[in-house]
C-alpha positions as CSV (number, residue, x, y, z in Angstrom):
1,X,129.4,71.7,123.0
2,X,127.9,75.1,123.9
3,X,124.7,75.6,125.9
4,X,122.2,78.3,125.1
5,X,121.1,80.7,127.8
6,X,117.3,80.4,128.4
7,X,115.2,83.4,127.5
8,X,113.8,85.6,130.3
9,X,110.7,84.0,131.7
10,X,111.5,80.6,130.2
11,X,110.9,77.5,132.3
12,X,113.5,74.7,132.2
13,X,112.0,71.6,130.5
14,X,111.7,68.5,132.6
15,X,113.8,65.8,130.9
16,X,110.9,63.4,131.3
17,X,108.5,65.6,129.4
18,X,107.5,64.4,125.9
19,X,108.7,66.4,122.9
20,X,107.2,69.9,122.8
21,X,107.5,73.3,121.2
22,X,107.3,76.8,122.9
23,X,105.0,79.5,121.7
24,X,105.2,83.1,123.1
25,X,102.1,84.4,124.7
26,X,100.5,87.1,122.6
27,X,100.1,90.6,124.0
28,X,96.3,90.0,124.1
29,X,96.7,86.7,126.0
30,X,99.1,88.3,128.5
31,X,96.7,91.3,129.0
32,X,93.6,89.0,129.5
33,X,95.6,86.8,131.9
34,X,96.8,89.8,134.0
35,X,93.3,91.4,134.2
36,X,91.6,88.2,135.2
37,X,94.3,87.3,137.8
38,X,93.8,90.7,139.3
39,X,90.0,90.2,139.3
40,X,90.1,86.7,140.9
41,X,92.6,87.8,143.5
42,X,91.0,91.1,144.6
43,X,87.3,90.7,144.0
44,X,85.4,88.3,146.4
45,X,83.3,86.4,143.8
46,X,80.1,84.6,144.6
47,X,78.0,82.7,142.2
48,X,74.2,82.1,141.6
49,X,72.7,79.9,138.9
50,X,69.2,79.6,137.5
51,X,67.5,77.6,134.7
52,X,65.5,79.8,132.3
53,X,62.8,78.4,130.0
54,X,63.2,79.8,126.5
55,X,60.3,78.2,124.7
56,X,58.6,81.6,124.1
57,X,62.0,83.1,123.1
58,X,62.4,80.4,120.5
59,X,58.9,80.8,119.2
60,X,59.3,84.6,118.8
61,X,62.8,84.2,117.3
62,X,61.3,81.8,114.7
63,X,58.7,84.4,113.7
64,X,61.4,87.1,113.5
65,X,63.6,84.8,111.4
66,X,60.8,84.5,108.9
67,X,60.3,88.2,108.7
68,X,63.9,89.4,108.9
69,X,66.2,86.5,107.8
70,X,69.8,86.9,109.0
71,X,69.0,90.2,110.7
72,X,66.7,88.4,113.2
73,X,68.1,88.6,116.8
74,X,69.9,85.6,118.2
75,X,69.1,83.9,121.5
76,X,72.2,85.8,122.9
77,X,70.6,89.1,121.7
78,X,67.4,88.3,123.6
79,X,69.4,87.6,126.8
80,X,71.6,90.7,126.5
81,X,68.4,92.7,126.1
82,X,66.8,91.0,129.1
83,X,70.0,91.7,131.2
84,X,70.1,95.3,130.2
85,X,66.5,95.9,131.2
86,X,66.9,93.9,134.4
87,X,69.7,96.2,135.4
88,X,67.2,99.0,135.3
89,X,65.1,97.1,137.8
90,X,68.0,96.1,140.0
91,X,70.3,99.2,139.7
92,X,72.5,97.9,142.6
93,X,74.0,95.4,140.2
94,X,74.8,98.2,137.7
95,X,77.7,99.5,139.8
96,X,81.3,99.2,140.7
97,X,83.4,99.8,143.8
98,X,85.7,102.8,144.0
99,X,87.7,102.7,147.2
100,X,85.2,103.3,150.0
101,X,82.4,104.3,147.6
102,X,80.1,102.7,145.1
103,X,79.4,104.3,141.7
104,X,75.9,103.6,140.5
105,X,75.3,103.9,136.8
106,X,72.2,105.3,135.2
107,X,72.5,103.4,132.0
108,X,73.4,99.7,131.2
109,X,76.5,99.5,129.0
110,X,76.8,95.8,128.3
111,X,80.1,94.1,127.4
112,X,79.6,91.2,125.1
113,X,82.4,88.7,125.2
114,X,83.7,87.6,121.8
115,X,86.2,84.7,121.5
116,X,89.0,85.1,119.0
117,X,91.9,82.8,118.2
118,X,94.2,85.3,119.8
119,X,92.2,85.7,123.0
120,X,89.0,87.2,124.4
121,X,87.7,90.7,123.7
122,X,84.7,92.4,125.2
123,X,83.3,95.2,123.1
124,X,80.7,97.4,124.9
125,X,77.2,98.1,123.7
126,X,76.4,101.5,125.2
127,X,72.9,102.2,126.6
128,X,71.7,98.8,125.8
129,X,68.8,99.2,128.2
130,X,67.4,102.0,125.9
131,X,67.3,99.9,122.7
132,X,64.6,97.7,121.2
133,X,65.7,94.1,120.5
134,X,66.2,94.5,116.7
135,X,68.5,97.6,117.1
136,X,70.4,95.9,119.9
137,X,70.9,92.8,117.9
138,X,72.3,94.9,115.0
139,X,74.7,96.6,117.4
140,X,76.0,93.3,118.8
141,X,76.5,91.8,115.3
142,X,78.4,94.9,114.2
143,X,80.6,94.8,117.3
144,X,81.4,91.1,116.8
145,X,82.2,91.7,113.1
146,X,84.6,94.5,114.0
147,X,86.2,92.2,116.7
148,X,86.7,89.3,114.2
149,X,88.2,91.6,111.6
150,X,90.5,93.3,114.2
151,X,88.8,96.7,113.8
152,X,87.8,97.4,117.3
153,X,89.1,100.8,118.7
154,X,90.0,101.6,122.3
155,X,86.7,103.3,122.7
156,X,84.9,100.1,121.9
157,X,86.1,98.7,125.2
158,X,85.3,101.7,127.4
159,X,82.4,102.3,129.8
160,X,81.1,98.8,130.4
161,X,79.0,98.3,133.5
162,X,78.1,94.6,133.2
163,X,79.2,91.7,130.9
164,X,77.5,88.7,129.2
165,X,79.6,85.7,128.2
166,X,78.1,82.9,126.1
167,X,79.6,79.4,125.4
168,X,76.3,77.8,124.5
169,X,77.2,77.6,120.8
170,X,80.0,75.2,121.8
171,X,77.5,72.8,123.5
172,X,78.6,73.9,127.0
173,X,75.8,73.3,129.5
174,X,77.0,75.7,132.2
175,X,80.1,77.5,133.4
176,X,81.3,80.1,135.8
177,X,82.9,83.3,134.5
178,X,85.5,85.5,136.2
179,X,84.4,89.2,136.7
180,X,85.5,91.6,134.1
181,X,87.2,94.3,136.3
182,X,86.1,96.8,137.6
183,X,82.5,95.6,136.9
184,X,80.5,94.0,139.7
185,X,78.7,91.3,137.6
186,X,79.1,88.9,134.7
187,X,76.5,86.5,133.4
188,X,77.7,83.1,132.0
189,X,75.3,81.4,129.5
190,X,75.2,77.8,128.6
191,X,73.5,76.0,125.8
192,X,69.7,76.4,125.2
193,X,68.5,72.8,124.7
194,X,65.5,70.6,125.4
195,X,65.4,69.1,128.9
196,X,62.8,67.2,130.9
197,X,60.8,69.3,133.3
198,X,57.8,68.4,135.6
199,X,54.6,70.5,135.2
200,X,51.6,69.6,137.3
201,X,53.1,66.2,138.0
202,X,53.7,65.4,134.3
203,X,57.1,65.0,132.7
204,X,57.5,67.1,129.6
205,X,60.1,68.8,127.5
206,X,61.1,72.4,127.7
207,X,64.0,74.5,126.2
208,X,66.2,75.4,129.2
209,X,69.3,77.5,129.5
210,X,71.5,77.6,132.6
211,X,72.6,81.1,133.5
212,X,75.3,81.7,136.2
213,X,75.9,85.1,137.7
214,X,79.3,85.9,139.1
215,X,79.1,89.0,141.4
216,X,81.4,91.1,143.5
217,X,80.5,90.6,147.2
218,X,81.9,94.0,148.1
219,X,79.2,95.6,145.9
220,X,76.2,93.4,146.4
221,X,74.9,90.4,148.5
222,X,73.2,87.3,147.3
223,X,69.7,88.6,147.5
224,X,70.5,91.4,145.1
225,X,72.0,89.0,142.6
226,X,69.0,86.7,142.9
227,X,66.7,89.6,142.1
228,X,68.6,90.4,139.0
229,X,68.3,86.7,137.8
230,X,64.6,86.7,138.6
231,X,64.2,89.9,136.5
232,X,66.2,88.4,133.6
233,X,64.0,85.3,133.8
234,X,60.8,87.4,133.8
235,X,61.8,89.2,130.6
236,X,62.7,86.0,128.8
237,X,59.4,84.3,129.7
238,X,57.6,87.3,128.1
239,X,60.0,88.3,125.4
240,X,57.6,90.3,123.3
241,X,58.2,93.2,125.7
242,X,61.9,93.3,124.5
243,X,60.8,94.4,121.0
244,X,59.7,97.8,122.1
245,X,62.0,100.7,122.9
246,X,61.8,101.2,126.7
247,X,60.8,104.6,128.0
């Protein structure tokens, strides 16, 4: 009886393991793993969470849905727009570390994470802070469509300054994301759902979403991250301002 030489990188199976099969990691999966390992190992992450009321977002989205049908912006589009404009107000978060220097960006290029069967891709919406909500939503839908049809080009991944990752559509209440290197921040979004809140001593229902910021402590401190979340929250509690093209 002859024995087969295990392939390079193969792990010997424990004889007590149940029956199994081996599937090679895809190139995308290996690339994602290597980048995130590098990020987690080299960037000192810290995390901040906030609950954001989205009742006015849901009301406005309902009106836009009646007017524009499938072209109406999603809840995720509202949040990306709010993040992009918040980065204008808190430019320290729109930065990355380069050796002993910080590079501060003058426009918000937002990476929008898209989950595929083969792995995670993050196409970049450039100058998202200079777009009205409807135009931004169209850009995000187009990028996601190209991702799902495997039509993204290398340029689609370039120039990102901040990332938004959303798992709310899977019913996830909240999660913590790993920084997308070399960016200094990523916002993880959970599900927007009714929850009990207390207003003036009375328990009532509100649509809440938990947003968790992961930030690079080499670039910013907690107070700067908190200001960004407060700015995002402010835009989403008055979402009509997101419809106009910022000056």
